[in-house]
ZALUM-781281 format. One line per 4 residues: their letters; for each residue z, x, y of C-alpha. Coordinates in nm, 2 decimals. Example, Ala and Ser with C-alpha at 12.3 -4.5 7.8 and 13.67 -1.06 7.14 Angstrom:
<recs>
AS> 0.78 1.23 -0.45 ~ 0.71 1.37 -0.11;
</recs>
This chain:
<recs>
MAVD> -4.77 -0.43 3.28 ~ -5.07 -0.24 3.38 ~ -4.96 0.17 3.37 ~ -4.96 0.33 3.73;
VLDE> -5.20 0.57 3.77 ~ -4.90 0.76 3.88 ~ -4.72 0.75 3.55 ~ -5.03 0.87 3.37;
PVTA> -4.99 1.25 3.27 ~ -5.15 1.54 3.48 ~ -5.35 1.61 3.20 ~ -5.55 1.27 3.30;
VPGI> -5.68 1.49 3.57 ~ -6.06 1.63 3.52 ~ -6.01 2.01 3.51 ~ -5.64 2.02 3.43;
GAAR> -5.58 2.12 3.06 ~ -5.30 2.23 2.88 ~ -5.27 2.56 3.00 ~ -5.25 2.44 3.36;
AARL> -5.04 2.19 3.26 ~ -4.81 2.43 3.13 ~ -4.80 2.61 3.44 ~ -4.74 2.27 3.63;
KRLG> -4.48 2.18 3.42 ~ -4.28 2.51 3.54 ~ -4.29 2.34 3.88 ~ -4.18 2.06 3.72;
IQSV> -4.49 1.87 3.79 ~ -4.59 1.65 3.44 ~ -4.74 1.31 3.59 ~ -5.01 1.24 3.84;
GELL> -4.78 1.16 4.10 ~ -4.53 1.42 4.07 ~ -4.87 1.62 4.13 ~ -4.93 1.43 4.43;
RHTP> -4.59 1.43 4.56 ~ -4.59 1.80 4.54 ~ -4.53 1.83 4.94 ~ -4.72 2.14 5.11;
RRHV> -4.42 2.39 5.22 ~ -4.64 2.43 5.54 ~ -5.04 2.36 5.69 ~ -5.20 2.68 5.84;
DLRE> -5.46 2.56 6.12 ~ -5.75 2.72 6.05 ~ -5.96 2.41 6.30 ~ -6.03 2.67 6.55;
TTTV> -6.40 2.80 6.48 ~ -6.47 3.10 6.69 ~ -6.72 3.42 6.67 ~ -6.65 3.76 6.64;
RALT> -6.67 3.92 6.99 ~ -6.43 3.64 7.10 ~ -6.17 3.71 6.80 ~ -5.81 3.75 6.91;
EGVP> -5.59 3.98 6.72 ~ -5.33 3.82 6.49 ~ -5.40 3.46 6.56 ~ -5.53 3.26 6.23;
VTVV> -5.89 3.12 6.27 ~ -6.24 3.09 6.13 ~ -6.56 3.26 6.15 ~ -6.88 3.09 6.02;
GTIG> -7.15 3.38 5.90 ~ -7.35 3.51 5.66 ~ -7.19 3.75 5.37 ~ -7.31 4.10 5.39;
PVSW> -7.30 4.37 5.06 ~ -6.97 4.34 4.85 ~ -6.83 4.65 4.68 ~ -6.56 4.68 4.48;
RPAG> -6.36 5.02 4.40 ~ -6.06 5.15 4.27 ~ -5.81 5.20 4.57 ~ -5.73 5.53 4.45;
SEPG> -5.34 5.55 4.64 ~ -5.19 5.37 4.33 ~ -5.35 5.28 3.97 ~ -5.47 4.98 3.91;
LWVG> -5.52 4.84 4.21 ~ -5.89 4.80 4.37 ~ -6.05 4.71 4.67 ~ -6.28 4.52 4.77;
QASL> -6.51 4.55 5.05 ~ -6.79 4.32 5.22 ~ -6.89 4.21 5.56 ~ -6.98 3.86 5.74;
TDDL> -7.25 3.81 6.04 ~ -7.22 3.55 6.30 ~ -7.47 3.38 6.47 ~ -7.43 3.56 6.74;
GDTL> -7.51 3.88 6.49 ~ -7.14 4.04 6.53 ~ -6.99 4.15 6.20 ~ -6.61 4.14 6.03;
ELVW> -6.54 4.35 5.84 ~ -6.34 4.17 5.51 ~ -6.10 4.35 5.25 ~ -5.94 4.20 4.95;
FARA> -5.71 4.35 4.72 ~ -5.67 4.29 4.34 ~ -5.43 4.47 4.06 ~ -5.57 4.55 3.70;
PAGR> -5.32 4.41 3.44 ~ -5.05 4.61 3.29 ~ -5.27 4.86 3.03 ~ -5.59 4.78 3.21;
RRPA> -5.84 4.97 3.43 ~ -6.02 4.68 3.63 ~ -5.84 4.32 3.69 ~ -5.97 4.06 3.52;
RFPV> -6.06 3.87 3.77 ~ -6.16 3.93 4.14 ~ -5.99 3.69 4.42 ~ -6.25 3.58 4.57;
QVIP> -6.68 3.54 4.45 ~ -6.87 3.67 4.72 ~ -7.25 3.67 4.72 ~ -7.49 3.87 4.92;
GQRA> -7.67 3.65 5.15 ~ -7.42 3.34 5.13 ~ -7.39 3.14 5.41 ~ -6.97 3.12 5.46;
AVSG> -6.69 3.04 5.66 ~ -6.39 3.32 5.66 ~ -6.03 3.21 5.79 ~ -5.73 3.47 5.84;
RAER> -5.60 3.67 6.08 ~ -5.85 3.94 6.28 ~ -5.68 4.25 6.37 ~ -5.89 4.59 6.49;
APGR> -5.96 4.86 6.27 ~ -5.97 5.20 6.45 ~ -6.33 5.30 6.51 ~ -6.48 5.01 6.33;
GWRM> -6.41 4.73 6.50 ~ -6.26 4.38 6.38 ~ -6.12 4.37 6.02 ~ -5.95 4.09 5.80;
RHPE> -5.78 4.16 5.52 ~ -5.73 3.93 5.24 ~ -5.94 3.63 5.43 ~ -6.03 3.25 5.25;
LESV> -6.35 3.21 5.21 ~ -6.53 2.92 5.12 ~ -6.95 2.84 5.07 ~ -7.07 2.63 5.37;
VEAA> -7.17 2.33 5.24 ~ -7.45 2.16 5.44 ~ -7.40 1.83 5.22 ~ -7.37 1.53 5.43;
GSAP> -6.98 1.41 5.41 ~ -6.85 1.74 5.25 ~ -6.55 1.89 5.36 ~ -6.40 2.21 5.39;
LHTG> -6.10 2.30 5.16 ~ -5.97 2.62 5.24 ~ -6.09 2.68 5.57 ~ -6.18 2.51 5.89;
RLVP> -5.91 2.26 5.85 ~ -5.48 2.21 5.82 ~ -5.48 2.41 5.52 ~ -5.19 2.32 5.27;
QYPL> -4.96 2.55 5.15 ~ -4.78 2.47 4.84 ~ -4.50 2.65 4.65 ~ -4.61 2.82 4.32;
TEGL> -4.53 2.98 4.01 ~ -4.71 3.26 3.78 ~ -5.04 3.20 3.70 ~ -5.09 2.92 4.02;
TQRL> -5.26 3.03 4.31 ~ -5.35 2.86 4.65 ~ -5.68 2.81 4.58 ~ -5.62 2.65 4.24;
MRRM> -5.34 2.47 4.33 ~ -5.56 2.31 4.64 ~ -5.88 2.21 4.40 ~ -5.62 2.05 4.16;
VRDA> -5.45 1.81 4.42 ~ -5.79 1.72 4.57 ~ -5.91 1.64 4.22 ~ -5.59 1.44 4.14;
LAYA> -5.65 1.23 4.47 ~ -6.01 1.16 4.38 ~ -5.89 1.06 4.01 ~ -5.64 0.80 4.14;
TGRI> -5.82 0.69 4.45 ~ -5.85 0.30 4.42 ~ -5.58 0.26 4.16 ~ -5.28 0.39 4.34;
QEPL> -5.00 0.09 4.32 ~ -4.89 0.00 4.65 ~ -4.52 -0.11 4.66 ~ -4.42 -0.18 4.97;
PSLL> -4.49 -0.52 5.07 ~ -4.80 -0.64 5.32 ~ -4.58 -0.77 5.52 ~ -4.35 -0.46 5.59;
LTET> -4.67 -0.28 5.61 ~ -4.86 -0.56 5.90 ~ -4.53 -0.51 6.12 ~ -4.49 -0.15 6.09;
GLPS> -4.80 -0.03 6.11 ~ -4.76 0.23 5.83 ~ -5.07 0.36 5.63 ~ -5.10 0.26 5.29;
KEQA> -4.96 0.45 4.98 ~ -5.29 0.56 4.92 ~ -5.37 0.67 5.26 ~ -5.07 0.90 5.35;
LHWL> -5.12 1.10 5.03 ~ -5.47 1.20 5.10 ~ -5.35 1.24 5.44 ~ -4.99 1.43 5.31;
HFPD> -5.23 1.70 5.17 ~ -5.52 1.72 5.37 ~ -5.48 1.55 5.72 ~ -5.77 1.55 5.96;
NPAR> -5.51 1.62 6.27 ~ -5.13 1.68 6.31 ~ -5.06 1.31 6.40 ~ -5.22 1.23 6.03;
LVAA> -4.99 1.45 5.87 ~ -4.65 1.34 6.07 ~ -4.78 0.92 5.98 ~ -4.82 1.08 5.58;
QRRL> -4.44 1.18 5.61 ~ -4.29 0.91 5.78 ~ -4.48 0.67 5.57 ~ -4.36 0.83 5.21;
AFEE> -4.05 0.90 5.32 ~ -3.98 0.56 5.45 ~ -4.10 0.44 5.09 ~ -3.88 0.68 4.88;
LLLL> -3.57 0.59 5.13 ~ -3.62 0.19 5.06 ~ -3.71 0.23 4.71 ~ -3.38 0.43 4.65;
RCAA> -3.20 0.17 4.87 ~ -3.30 -0.12 4.62 ~ -3.23 0.12 4.36 ~ -2.87 0.14 4.51;
RLRR> -2.84 -0.21 4.49 ~ -2.96 -0.31 4.15 ~ -2.70 0.00 4.02 ~ -2.45 -0.18 4.20;
SAAS> -2.54 -0.49 4.04 ~ -2.55 -0.35 3.68 ~ -2.20 -0.16 3.74 ~ -2.07 -0.52 3.84;
AATG> -2.16 -0.66 3.48 ~ -2.07 -0.38 3.29 ~ -1.73 -0.33 3.11 ~ -1.56 -0.01 3.14;
WPLP> -1.24 0.19 3.06 ~ -0.94 0.00 3.27 ~ -0.66 0.25 3.25 ~ -0.28 0.16 3.21;
PPGP> -0.07 0.27 3.52 ~ -0.04 0.62 3.56 ~ 0.23 0.76 3.31 ~ 0.45 1.06 3.28;
LVTQ> 0.21 1.32 3.26 ~ 0.11 1.24 3.60 ~ 0.42 1.24 3.75 ~ 0.45 1.62 3.56;
WFQR> 0.17 1.71 3.76 ~ 0.25 1.62 4.09 ~ 0.60 1.73 4.09 ~ 0.42 2.08 3.94;
IPFV> 0.17 2.14 4.19 ~ 0.28 2.37 4.48 ~ 0.24 2.17 4.75 ~ 0.26 1.79 4.88;
PTNA> -0.07 1.60 4.88 ~ -0.14 1.48 5.26 ~ -0.16 1.10 5.34 ~ -0.52 1.13 5.28;
QRRA> -0.52 1.20 4.99 ~ -0.25 0.99 4.89 ~ -0.46 0.71 5.02 ~ -0.80 0.80 4.85;
IADI> -0.56 0.81 4.49 ~ -0.44 0.47 4.58 ~ -0.80 0.39 4.65 ~ -0.92 0.53 4.30;
ERDL> -0.62 0.37 4.15 ~ -0.73 0.04 4.20 ~ -1.05 0.07 4.06 ~ -0.91 0.29 3.78;
RGRH> -0.70 -0.02 3.63 ~ -1.02 -0.25 3.70 ~ -1.23 -0.40 3.43 ~ -1.56 -0.24 3.58;
PMQR> -1.63 0.11 3.61 ~ -1.56 0.29 3.92 ~ -1.84 0.37 4.18 ~ -1.68 0.61 4.44;
LLQG> -1.80 0.85 4.65 ~ -1.54 1.10 4.80 ~ -1.59 1.23 5.14 ~ -1.38 1.50 5.31;
DVGS> -1.43 1.80 5.55 ~ -1.41 2.14 5.49 ~ -1.04 2.21 5.29 ~ -0.97 1.81 5.28;
GKTL> -0.83 1.86 4.92 ~ -1.12 1.73 4.76 ~ -1.03 1.90 4.44 ~ -0.72 1.74 4.39;
VAAY> -0.77 1.43 4.43 ~ -1.12 1.51 4.16 ~ -0.82 1.59 3.95 ~ -0.58 1.33 3.98;
VLLR> -0.92 1.11 3.76 ~ -1.00 1.34 3.55 ~ -0.61 1.36 3.43 ~ -0.56 0.99 3.42;
AAEQ> -0.82 0.99 3.14 ~ -0.70 1.28 2.97 ~ -0.33 1.12 2.99 ~ -0.45 0.82 2.77;
GLQA> -0.62 1.03 2.52 ~ -0.95 1.01 2.60 ~ -1.24 1.23 2.76 ~ -1.32 1.34 3.07;
ALLA> -1.60 1.55 3.26 ~ -1.67 1.73 3.60 ~ -2.02 1.83 3.63 ~ -2.08 2.14 3.91;
PSDI> -2.38 2.28 4.03 ~ -2.35 2.62 3.97 ~ -2.18 2.88 3.69 ~ -1.97 3.01 3.98;
LAQQ> -1.81 2.68 4.08 ~ -1.80 2.56 3.72 ~ -1.60 2.87 3.64 ~ -1.37 2.79 3.95;
HAAT> -1.30 2.45 3.82 ~ -1.27 2.54 3.50 ~ -0.98 2.83 3.63 ~ -0.81 2.57 3.83;
LGAW> -0.80 2.25 3.62 ~ -0.67 2.46 3.34 ~ -0.40 2.63 3.54 ~ -0.30 2.30 3.63;
FAPL> -0.35 2.11 3.31 ~ -0.21 2.37 3.03 ~ 0.14 2.32 3.13 ~ 0.10 1.93 3.05;
GVRV> -0.10 2.02 2.72 ~ -0.43 1.88 2.84 ~ -0.67 2.14 2.76 ~ -1.03 2.22 2.98;
KLLR> -1.32 2.33 2.78 ~ -1.61 2.50 3.00 ~ -1.94 2.43 2.88 ~ -2.26 2.61 3.04;
GATP> -2.57 2.79 2.99 ~ -2.41 3.09 2.90 ~ -2.15 2.94 2.65 ~ -2.15 3.16 2.34;
REER> -2.34 2.96 2.04 ~ -1.99 2.94 1.82 ~ -1.79 2.78 2.09 ~ -2.06 2.57 2.23;
ETIL> -2.09 2.40 1.88 ~ -1.67 2.39 1.81 ~ -1.70 2.22 2.18 ~ -1.96 2.00 2.10;
GELA> -1.77 1.88 1.76 ~ -1.46 1.78 1.97 ~ -1.64 1.57 2.22 ~ -1.86 1.38 1.92;
RGEP> -1.52 1.29 1.76 ~ -1.37 1.20 2.03 ~ -1.11 1.43 2.08 ~ -0.92 1.40 2.40;
VVVV> -1.05 1.71 2.65 ~ -1.15 1.81 2.98 ~ -1.47 1.96 3.01 ~ -1.63 2.14 3.28;
GTHA> -2.02 2.22 3.29 ~ -2.27 2.31 3.48 ~ -2.65 2.08 3.42 ~ -2.58 2.22 3.04;
LLHP> -2.37 1.88 3.02 ~ -2.70 1.75 3.07 ~ -2.85 1.84 2.76 ~ -2.94 1.61 2.49;
DVSF> -2.73 1.73 2.22 ~ -2.40 1.67 2.43 ~ -2.27 1.35 2.29 ~ -1.93 1.19 2.43;
TRLA> -1.78 0.91 2.25 ~ -1.51 0.81 2.42 ~ -1.61 0.96 2.76 ~ -1.36 0.75 3.03;
AVVV> -1.40 0.92 3.39 ~ -1.72 1.14 3.52 ~ -1.64 1.35 3.84 ~ -1.97 1.48 3.97;
DEQH> -1.88 1.77 4.25 ~ -2.15 1.88 4.53 ~ -2.34 1.56 4.46 ~ -2.67 1.63 4.67;
RFGV> -2.75 1.94 4.38 ~ -2.81 1.69 4.12 ~ -3.02 1.35 4.13 ~ -2.95 1.01 4.07;
RQRA> -3.13 1.02 3.72 ~ -2.90 1.33 3.64 ~ -2.60 1.09 3.77 ~ -2.77 0.79 3.52;
ALMA> -2.78 1.06 3.22 ~ -2.42 1.09 3.21 ~ -2.32 0.68 3.29 ~ -2.55 0.60 3.01;
HERP> -2.30 0.46 2.77 ~ -2.23 0.13 2.64 ~ -1.89 0.17 2.80 ~ -1.99 0.35 3.10;
PHLL> -1.71 0.60 3.25 ~ -1.55 0.57 3.56 ~ -1.76 0.78 3.81 ~ -1.62 1.00 4.11;
VVSA> -1.88 1.11 4.28 ~ -1.75 1.42 4.54 ~ -1.97 1.50 4.88 ~ -1.94 1.87 4.98;
TPIP> -2.12 1.80 5.32 ~ -1.99 1.51 5.54 ~ -2.24 1.29 5.54 ~ -2.30 1.05 5.83;
RTLA> -2.31 0.67 5.75 ~ -2.68 0.57 5.80 ~ -2.76 0.83 5.54 ~ -2.48 0.79 5.33;
LCLY> -2.59 0.39 5.32 ~ -2.94 0.52 5.20 ~ -2.81 0.78 4.96 ~ -2.53 0.64 4.81;
GDLD> -2.56 0.29 4.90 ~ -2.39 0.19 4.53 ~ -2.09 0.36 4.56 ~ -1.78 0.27 4.75;
LTVL> -1.69 0.51 5.00 ~ -1.36 0.73 5.04 ~ -1.29 0.95 5.34 ~ -1.05 1.24 5.35;
DETP> -0.97 1.24 5.69 ~ -0.70 1.50 5.73 ~ -0.65 1.88 5.62 ~ -0.34 2.03 5.47;
PGRL> -0.05 2.08 5.73 ~ -0.06 2.48 5.85 ~ -0.40 2.58 5.80 ~ -0.52 2.73 6.13;
PVDT> -0.88 2.65 6.32 ~ -1.13 2.96 6.23 ~ -1.16 3.16 6.56 ~ -1.55 3.14 6.58;
RWVR> -1.75 3.34 6.79 ~ -2.13 3.42 6.85 ~ -2.24 3.77 6.87 ~ -2.57 3.90 6.99;
PPRR> -2.68 4.18 6.76 ~ -2.65 4.46 7.01 ~ -2.31 4.41 6.89 ~ -2.33 4.35 6.58;
QEVY> -2.10 4.68 6.54 ~ -1.79 4.61 6.68 ~ -1.82 4.27 6.46 ~ -1.86 4.54 6.19;
RFLR> -1.55 4.77 6.31 ~ -1.35 4.50 6.31 ~ -1.38 4.32 5.94 ~ -1.33 4.68 5.82;
RMVE> -1.03 4.70 6.02 ~ -0.90 4.38 5.90 ~ -0.96 4.52 5.53 ~ -0.84 4.88 5.55;
EEGR> -0.54 4.75 5.73 ~ -0.41 4.43 5.67 ~ -0.57 4.41 5.32 ~ -0.76 4.10 5.35;
QAFV> -1.10 4.04 5.25 ~ -1.45 3.93 5.36 ~ -1.78 3.77 5.35 ~ -2.12 3.87 5.47;
VFPA> -2.38 3.56 5.44 ~ -2.78 3.69 5.49 ~ -3.01 3.35 5.56 ~ -3.21 3.30 5.14;
IGAE> -3.35 3.48 4.99 ~ -3.70 3.35 4.98 ~ -3.88 3.10 4.68 ~ -4.05 3.35 4.42;
GDGE> -4.40 3.27 4.38 ~ -4.42 3.07 4.72 ~ -4.76 3.24 4.75 ~ -4.79 3.22 5.12;
EFGE> -5.09 3.36 5.29 ~ -5.17 3.58 5.60 ~ -4.89 3.86 5.50 ~ -4.62 3.54 5.58;
GGDE> -4.39 3.64 5.27 ~ -4.01 3.54 5.21 ~ -3.69 3.70 5.26 ~ -3.60 3.89 4.94;
TQAL> -3.72 4.23 5.04 ~ -3.54 4.17 5.40 ~ -3.29 4.04 5.30 ~ -3.15 4.28 5.01;
TAAR> -3.28 4.58 5.24 ~ -3.00 4.46 5.51 ~ -2.81 4.44 5.29 ~ -2.82 4.78 5.13;
RLAQ> -2.81 4.91 5.47 ~ -2.46 4.76 5.54 ~ -2.35 4.91 5.23 ~ -2.43 5.23 5.31;
GPLA> -2.35 5.22 5.68 ~ -2.09 4.99 5.84 ~ -1.95 4.94 5.53 ~ -1.97 5.26 5.35;
GLSV> -1.63 5.37 5.17 ~ -1.55 5.00 5.05 ~ -1.58 4.82 4.75 ~ -1.89 4.61 4.81;
GLVH> -2.03 4.36 4.59 ~ -2.40 4.16 4.63 ~ -2.45 3.77 4.53 ~ -2.74 3.59 4.57;
GRQP> -2.96 3.32 4.41 ~ -3.17 3.52 4.22 ~ -2.96 3.71 4.01 ~ -2.88 3.62 3.63;
AAQQ> -2.59 3.30 3.63 ~ -2.38 3.58 3.45 ~ -2.40 3.84 3.72 ~ -2.33 3.65 3.96;
AETM> -2.00 3.49 3.84 ~ -1.92 3.88 3.73 ~ -1.90 3.96 4.08 ~ -1.75 3.64 4.21;
ARFR> -1.49 3.69 3.96 ~ -1.41 4.06 4.09 ~ -1.38 3.94 4.40 ~ -1.15 3.67 4.33;
AGQL> -0.89 3.92 4.22 ~ -0.96 4.14 4.48 ~ -1.11 4.41 4.32 ~ -1.41 4.37 4.58;
QVLL> -1.33 4.41 4.94 ~ -1.62 4.26 5.08 ~ -1.91 4.00 4.94 ~ -2.30 4.04 5.06;
ATSV> -2.44 3.73 4.99 ~ -2.72 3.46 5.06 ~ -2.54 3.12 5.08 ~ -2.54 3.08 4.72;
VEVG> -2.16 3.14 4.85 ~ -2.18 2.82 5.10 ~ -1.97 2.55 4.92 ~ -1.65 2.55 4.68;
VDVP> -1.55 2.92 4.65 ~ -1.23 2.97 4.69 ~ -1.09 3.30 4.80 ~ -0.73 3.26 4.96;
NASV> -0.73 3.60 5.09 ~ -1.08 3.62 5.27 ~ -1.04 3.56 5.63 ~ -1.38 3.74 5.81;
MVIE> -1.72 3.57 5.77 ~ -2.00 3.75 5.89 ~ -2.31 3.55 5.90 ~ -2.63 3.74 6.00;
GADR> -2.93 3.52 6.11 ~ -2.70 3.24 6.21 ~ -2.94 3.10 6.41 ~ -3.13 3.05 6.08;
FGLA> -2.91 2.78 5.92 ~ -2.80 2.38 6.00 ~ -2.46 2.30 6.18 ~ -2.36 2.15 5.81;
QLHQ> -2.41 2.45 5.64 ~ -2.28 2.72 5.88 ~ -1.97 2.51 5.88 ~ -1.95 2.49 5.50;
LRGR> -1.96 2.89 5.52 ~ -1.70 2.92 5.79 ~ -1.48 2.67 5.51 ~ -1.49 2.97 5.25;
VGRG> -1.21 3.19 5.49 ~ -0.87 3.08 5.62 ~ -0.75 2.89 5.26 ~ -0.48 3.11 5.21;
GGQA> -0.31 3.05 5.54 ~ -0.28 3.26 5.80 ~ -0.56 3.31 6.13 ~ -0.92 3.35 5.99;
YCFL> -1.23 3.48 6.20 ~ -1.63 3.38 6.14 ~ -1.89 3.58 6.35 ~ -2.25 3.43 6.39;
IAEP> -2.49 3.72 6.46 ~ -2.80 3.58 6.62 ~ -3.02 3.59 6.90 ~ -3.15 3.26 6.91;
TTAA> -3.52 3.19 7.00 ~ -3.48 2.84 7.10 ~ -3.28 2.57 7.32 ~ -3.19 2.37 7.00;
ARQR> -3.07 2.70 6.81 ~ -2.87 2.80 7.08 ~ -2.69 2.47 7.09 ~ -2.62 2.47 6.74;
LQMM> -2.43 2.79 6.79 ~ -2.25 2.65 7.10 ~ -2.13 2.33 6.90 ~ -2.01 2.62 6.59;
RTTH> -1.80 2.80 6.87 ~ -1.61 2.46 6.97 ~ -1.62 2.19 6.71 ~ -1.41 2.23 6.39;
DGFT> -1.50 1.89 6.27 ~ -1.68 1.85 5.99 ~ -1.81 1.47 6.05 ~ -1.91 1.54 6.43;
LAQA> -2.11 1.84 6.29 ~ -2.33 1.66 6.02 ~ -2.40 1.36 6.29 ~ -2.57 1.63 6.51;
DLEL> -2.70 1.82 6.25 ~ -2.87 1.49 6.14 ~ -3.00 1.44 6.52 ~ -3.10 1.80 6.60;
RGPG> -3.26 1.88 6.25 ~ -3.29 1.59 5.98 ~ -3.13 1.51 5.66 ~ -3.34 1.77 5.49;
ELFG> -3.16 2.06 5.71 ~ -2.80 1.85 5.66 ~ -2.83 1.88 5.26 ~ -2.97 2.25 5.36;
LRQS> -3.30 2.18 5.14 ~ -3.43 2.53 5.24 ~ -3.20 2.69 5.01 ~ -3.09 2.42 4.75;
GLPD> -3.33 2.12 4.70 ~ -3.21 1.77 4.68 ~ -3.37 1.64 4.32 ~ -3.51 1.33 4.39;
LPVL> -3.59 1.32 4.75 ~ -3.85 1.60 4.87 ~ -3.91 1.37 5.21 ~ -3.61 1.50 5.33;
AWPH> -3.73 1.84 5.36 ~ -3.97 1.69 5.59 ~ -3.97 1.66 5.97 ~ -3.69 1.44 6.11;
DPGL> -3.80 1.09 6.28 ~ -3.47 0.98 6.44 ~ -3.50 0.59 6.38 ~ -3.66 0.59 5.98;
LAAV> -3.32 0.60 5.83 ~ -3.22 0.30 6.10 ~ -3.58 0.11 6.04 ~ -3.46 0.17 5.66;
ERWA> -3.18 0.01 5.69 ~ -3.31 -0.27 5.87 ~ -3.58 -0.35 5.62 ~ -3.35 -0.28 5.32;
ERLA> -3.11 -0.63 5.49 ~ -3.41 -0.80 5.55 ~ -3.59 -0.78 5.24 ~ -3.24 -0.88 5.08;
DGSG> -3.18 -1.21 5.28 ~ -3.31 -1.50 5.12 ~ -3.47 -1.51 4.79 ~ -3.37 -1.14 4.75;
ADPG> -3.61 -0.85 4.73 ~ -3.95 -0.86 4.67 ~ -3.97 -0.81 4.27 ~ -4.27 -0.57 4.27;
LLRA> -4.05 -0.32 4.54 ~ -3.77 -0.35 4.26 ~ -4.00 -0.22 3.96 ~ -4.07 0.04 4.13;
AARR> -3.73 0.14 4.27 ~ -3.62 0.13 3.89 ~ -3.92 0.30 3.80 ~ -3.91 0.56 4.04;
FGVA> -3.51 0.61 4.04 ~ -3.45 0.54 3.67 ~ -3.25 0.24 3.69 ~ -3.13 0.17 3.33;
GFPG> -3.23 -0.19 3.19 ~ -3.47 -0.33 3.49 ~ -3.83 -0.33 3.36 ~ -3.97 0.00 3.44;
GLGA> -3.62 0.15 3.47 ~ -3.44 0.38 3.17 ~ -3.38 0.22 2.91 ~ -3.59 -0.06 2.95;
</recs>
């Protein structure tokens, strides 16, 4: 079968050599398809062309005219900083001042290159936000500039259109990324294979894949951008549904590790744990027990609301394997959660003689080699780890059970890597976020579903209040009183720190400075005198883990954090959660954050500080005040903001499905499910569609999949 052009290495595109390919690899881009699926974060609308005299301050526009004299000189205010100035005269004779800045590399006086190549007398279009320059008329800082090409059929790339803005990394600029995407589209045109059946395209009116990829990056209008997003989202979800079908078929044919009934070790464990399992936990364990005794490996998704006791059920799976002298693994999404799980399991299992090991990126070399040796020799052990468990040098020889915690941080390929054994282990996938049924079918159609629909007795609902910013000081006075007088601990959470190198133009940077500045202001103001720690996603993992350990140990009274604490962090003494900018979070995220407090009994409080500007944001905050059921909130989040927001993709990312970050179409999931059932009827799904699904999501043993 011919290689799909989208599977070719990115270096096949003219103009992309080894150096650029190395930079793209840092973004996870190694193939032509991965480059074309590198979704713009947004499009800046620069279609409006105007004259200088019709400019409005702060509005993105495009002005066409002739470039005047150009000069570059040291800025004088800061060593190594240079400022470039030029002018553009429009067709009415009015002048717009253009200003750029460039910084010299360390140890050099001049920049290696200036941000734009400007030629006096050049006919050009400039785009950006204009501002009034005192005494000098209109000025535009760091505008995009593009030569006006008179040739028929040519189209601008950086100005005068819906201009894509991409996530970037060091060494890549927006202009370069646009050129590479444009060149990749030109290279692939006419050779992109269409995975969807022609009947489906005809009946749904969806554009072809080739057309959709063009419109995704360079749409003529917003409607075409939406059409492209819907088409590509439909394809991704349908392929995932087909891949789930293939995985379920493969699992039903595989021989796993049938386990005998639980023995005295499990009995002792239940006698030792300091609480009585809920009825829901007992039902979940019964479901799992039937799977564990079966000939075929378990494939099960465990859902439950915040505080429903998912960790106990996951521990049962691990202990059942360990009791038989086999190996078990728990895959956690972060160092913080991996260390917390290792501590919990160690406390539960050590009295039973079951060893628990922690394997993460920061594990010392000697300790790591010892653990790897034990796994390779088949010694019985429960190993808890981060992505380090997926490293090629980690070799299990008697792996009988795998628990994947907080599943949405891992892609299906990563899950498949742990399952790729001659005798596949039992698999329990744990969902931190309740998932509505329609979405669960698309994402996890290969898994049986168990729901924990009950919380442990005695846990009080968290008192949730929406507070307007002018009353912020009252909240922090209350927090201080709870900490100082009652000895409790508190979280203060800020919206996520902006992603590094996004390259947002026209002065719209990320949230890093704002979040850190606000945190420091609190520590020096309303929280002065308290022991305060700071955790955010940009910190090294070791620093995050150290701060969290001090907070859990009670050495810190208040933890200032981004939503890195959203899921799984367990500090029983924490009773106050303050969420700044609460209108910027989805319902599911807010509910998860609220679930970090009140875990040790007693009344807990959650304060949502926000001044929402939209009706939808106000509706979310009102729902948080009145609703404590995570499944209800998740369904509302799906309907209000779409699946991307349900999983908090602005702050985490779902590796295999970037489409879920796109604007939500309420009917999309239902349409995918209808077509999945329709294509499965009769003679089965289209073979080409199944091949595409296997290739896209790495289904082992199927043509085009892993292991084929």
